[in-house]
C-alpha positions as CSV (number, residue, x, y, z in Angstrom):
1,M,0.0,0.0,0.0
2,R,2.8,2.4,0.9
3,F,4.5,1.5,-2.4
4,L,1.4,2.4,-4.3
5,L,1.0,5.7,-2.5
6,R,4.6,6.6,-3.2
7,L,4.1,5.7,-6.9
8,V,1.0,7.9,-7.2
9,L,2.8,10.8,-5.5
10,L,5.8,10.3,-7.9
11,L,3.5,10.3,-10.9
12,V,1.7,13.5,-9.8
13,L,5.0,15.3,-9.1
14,S,6.4,14.2,-12.5
15,S,3.3,15.4,-14.3
16,Y,3.5,18.8,-12.5
17,L,7.1,19.3,-13.4
18,L,6.6,18.3,-17.0
19,R,3.7,20.8,-17.4
20,H,5.8,23.6,-15.9
21,S,9.2,22.7,-17.2
22,G,9.0,25.4,-19.9
23,F,8.4,28.1,-17.2
24,F,11.2,26.9,-14.9
25,L,13.6,26.6,-17.9
26,G,12.7,30.1,-19.0
27,E,13.3,31.5,-15.6
28,N,16.8,29.9,-15.4
29,L,17.8,30.8,-19.0
30,W,16.5,34.3,-19.1
31,H,18.3,35.9,-16.1
32,M,16.5,39.3,-16.1
33,H,18.5,42.5,-15.5
34,S,18.4,46.2,-16.1
35,A,20.1,47.0,-19.3
36,G,21.2,50.4,-18.1
37,N,23.2,49.5,-15.0
38,G,23.2,45.7,-14.6
39,E,20.7,45.7,-11.7
40,L,19.0,42.4,-11.4
41,L,15.3,42.8,-12.2
42,N,14.0,39.2,-12.1
43,R,10.6,40.3,-10.7
44,L,11.5,44.0,-10.9
45,P,11.6,44.5,-7.1
46,G,10.4,47.8,-5.9
47,I,7.8,48.4,-8.6
48,T,4.8,47.9,-6.5
49,K,6.4,49.8,-3.6
50,D,7.7,52.7,-5.7
51,H,4.6,52.9,-7.9
52,P,1.6,51.9,-5.8
53,Q,-1.4,51.0,-7.9
54,D,-4.1,52.7,-5.8
55,G,-4.0,56.2,-7.3
56,S,-7.3,58.0,-8.3
57,A,-6.6,57.7,-12.0
58,Q,-6.0,53.9,-11.7
59,A,-9.1,53.4,-9.6
60,T,-11.2,54.5,-12.5
61,L,-9.7,52.2,-15.0
62,P,-11.6,49.1,-16.3
63,P,-10.6,45.8,-14.8
64,G,-7.6,44.2,-16.5
65,V,-6.1,47.3,-18.0
66,L,-3.0,46.9,-15.8
67,P,-1.5,43.4,-15.2
68,R,-1.2,42.0,-11.7
69,H,2.4,42.7,-10.7
70,D,2.5,39.6,-8.5
71,L,1.9,37.5,-11.6
72,T,3.4,39.7,-14.3
73,P,6.1,42.0,-12.9
74,G,8.0,42.2,-16.2
75,A,11.2,40.6,-17.3
76,T,14.0,41.7,-19.7
77,D,16.1,39.9,-22.3
78,P,19.8,39.9,-21.1
79,R,21.0,40.0,-24.7
80,V,19.7,43.5,-25.1
81,T,21.8,46.2,-23.3
82,Q,22.1,50.0,-23.5
83,G,25.4,49.5,-25.3
84,N,24.0,47.3,-28.2
85,I,20.6,48.8,-28.8
86,R,21.7,50.0,-32.3
87,N,22.3,46.4,-33.3
88,T,19.3,45.0,-31.5
89,I,16.0,46.7,-30.7
90,C,16.8,49.9,-32.8
91,R,17.5,47.8,-35.9
92,R,14.5,47.3,-38.2
93,G,13.0,43.8,-38.0
94,S,14.9,42.8,-34.9
95,T,11.8,41.8,-32.9
96,A,10.8,39.2,-35.5
97,T,14.0,37.3,-34.8
98,V,13.2,36.8,-31.1
99,R,9.4,36.6,-31.1
100,P,8.2,33.2,-29.8
101,P,6.3,30.8,-32.2
102,F,2.5,30.7,-32.3
103,E,2.5,27.2,-30.7
104,Y,4.1,28.7,-27.6
105,T,2.1,32.0,-27.4
106,N,-1.3,30.2,-28.0
107,A,-0.7,27.7,-25.2
108,M,0.6,30.5,-22.9
109,K,-2.4,32.6,-23.7
110,H,-4.8,29.9,-22.6
111,L,-2.8,29.2,-19.5
112,L,-2.6,32.8,-18.4
113,M,-6.3,33.4,-19.0
114,R,-6.9,30.6,-16.5
115,V,-4.3,32.0,-14.1
116,Y,-5.8,35.5,-14.2
117,G,-9.3,34.1,-14.0
118,V,-10.5,36.1,-17.0
119,R,-13.6,35.1,-18.9
120,G,-14.8,35.4,-22.4
121,S,-13.4,34.5,-25.8
122,I,-9.7,34.0,-26.3
123,H,-10.1,36.6,-29.1
124,D,-11.0,39.2,-26.6
125,Y,-7.5,39.2,-25.2
126,E,-4.0,39.8,-26.6
127,L,-1.0,37.9,-25.1
128,D,1.0,40.9,-24.3
129,H,4.7,41.3,-23.3
130,L,4.5,43.8,-20.5
131,I,8.0,45.0,-21.3
132,P,7.7,44.7,-25.1
133,L,10.3,43.1,-27.4
134,E,11.0,46.5,-28.9
135,L,12.2,47.6,-25.4
136,G,14.2,44.5,-24.7
137,G,11.5,42.5,-23.0
138,C,12.0,38.8,-22.4
139,P,10.3,37.0,-25.3
140,N,9.3,33.8,-23.4
141,C,9.3,34.6,-19.7
142,E,5.9,33.9,-18.1
143,T,6.6,36.8,-15.7
144,N,6.6,39.1,-18.7
145,L,3.3,37.9,-20.3
146,W,-0.3,38.6,-19.5
147,P,-3.8,38.5,-21.2
148,Q,-4.5,42.1,-22.1
149,P,-8.1,43.1,-23.0
150,R,-8.6,44.3,-26.5
151,N,-12.1,45.8,-26.5
152,V,-11.7,48.3,-23.7
153,F,-10.2,51.8,-23.3
154,P,-7.4,52.0,-22.5
155,G,-6.5,48.6,-24.0
156,A,-4.1,46.9,-26.3
157,S,-4.0,49.6,-29.0
158,E,-3.2,52.3,-26.4
159,K,-0.4,50.2,-24.9
160,D,1.0,49.7,-28.4
161,E,1.2,53.5,-28.8
162,V,3.1,53.7,-25.5
163,E,5.5,51.0,-26.7
164,D,6.2,52.8,-29.9
165,Y,6.7,56.1,-28.1
166,L,9.2,54.7,-25.6
167,H,11.0,52.8,-28.3
168,H,11.5,56.1,-30.2
169,Q,12.6,57.8,-27.0
170,V,15.2,55.1,-26.4
171,C,16.5,54.9,-29.9
172,S,16.7,58.7,-30.2
173,G,18.8,58.8,-27.1
174,A,16.2,60.8,-25.1
175,L,15.6,58.0,-22.6
176,L,17.8,55.2,-21.2
177,L,16.6,51.7,-21.9
178,A,16.4,50.7,-18.3
179,E,14.2,53.7,-17.4
180,A,11.9,52.9,-20.3
181,Q,11.6,49.3,-19.2
182,R,10.9,50.4,-15.6
183,E,8.2,52.9,-16.7
184,I,6.2,50.6,-18.9
185,A,6.5,47.7,-16.3
186,S,5.4,50.0,-13.5
187,D,2.4,51.6,-15.0
188,W,2.1,51.8,-18.8
189,Y,-1.1,53.8,-18.6
190,A,0.7,56.6,-16.7
191,V,3.0,56.9,-19.7
192,Y,0.0,57.1,-22.0
193,E,-1.6,59.8,-19.9
194,R,1.7,61.7,-20.0
195,I,1.7,61.5,-23.8
196,H,-1.9,62.7,-24.1
197,R,-2.2,64.9,-21.0
198,G,-5.8,65.5,-20.1
199,T,-7.5,64.0,-23.2
200,T,-7.5,60.4,-21.9
201,R,-9.6,61.2,-18.8
202,Q,-12.3,62.9,-20.9
203,R,-12.4,59.9,-23.3
204,R,-12.7,57.4,-20.4
205,E,-15.5,59.4,-18.8
206,G,-17.3,59.7,-22.2
207,Q,-17.4,55.9,-22.5
208,Q,-18.8,55.2,-19.0
């Protein structure tokens, strides 16, 4: 009887490790760090402390606009540094060379929708890199991925605008890569509001 119990426990443990092996491997292979000064980011410590998500602007946002930082704190690709941005993220077409295949992203999208507890069609969400590939985000780290709502404001299209803006700032030399990564991981919508000033609040209130 004890032998059977041990065998069952071993099978359960083996199944769990196999299902999560991609995540553990990704965590070990993609040691996340700040490209600007080499500071270890891993789960971007200090983000929730330095940028509390209980401000008045955030309180009015629809659910799911910002990711849960305990699940998706953001992660960077150690191959992208401040010193090589001209040959990596600032080179046209570079993100296509590191983007994960559809088989991976589709499976991860289903998994993270369950983890986040979101409902609805899979087509209502975009599997988003919190720190985007064009800012040196980790392509296949689960801690850098989340199901982002499409059909809300602000949503996926607004975050895309923030990504393009910060990418231009970094590649033009106006902003350090590490700072851009920290800004978008901390609160991407705050950057969007900074770009548009007061117009975003009026648009949100008009849709309510």
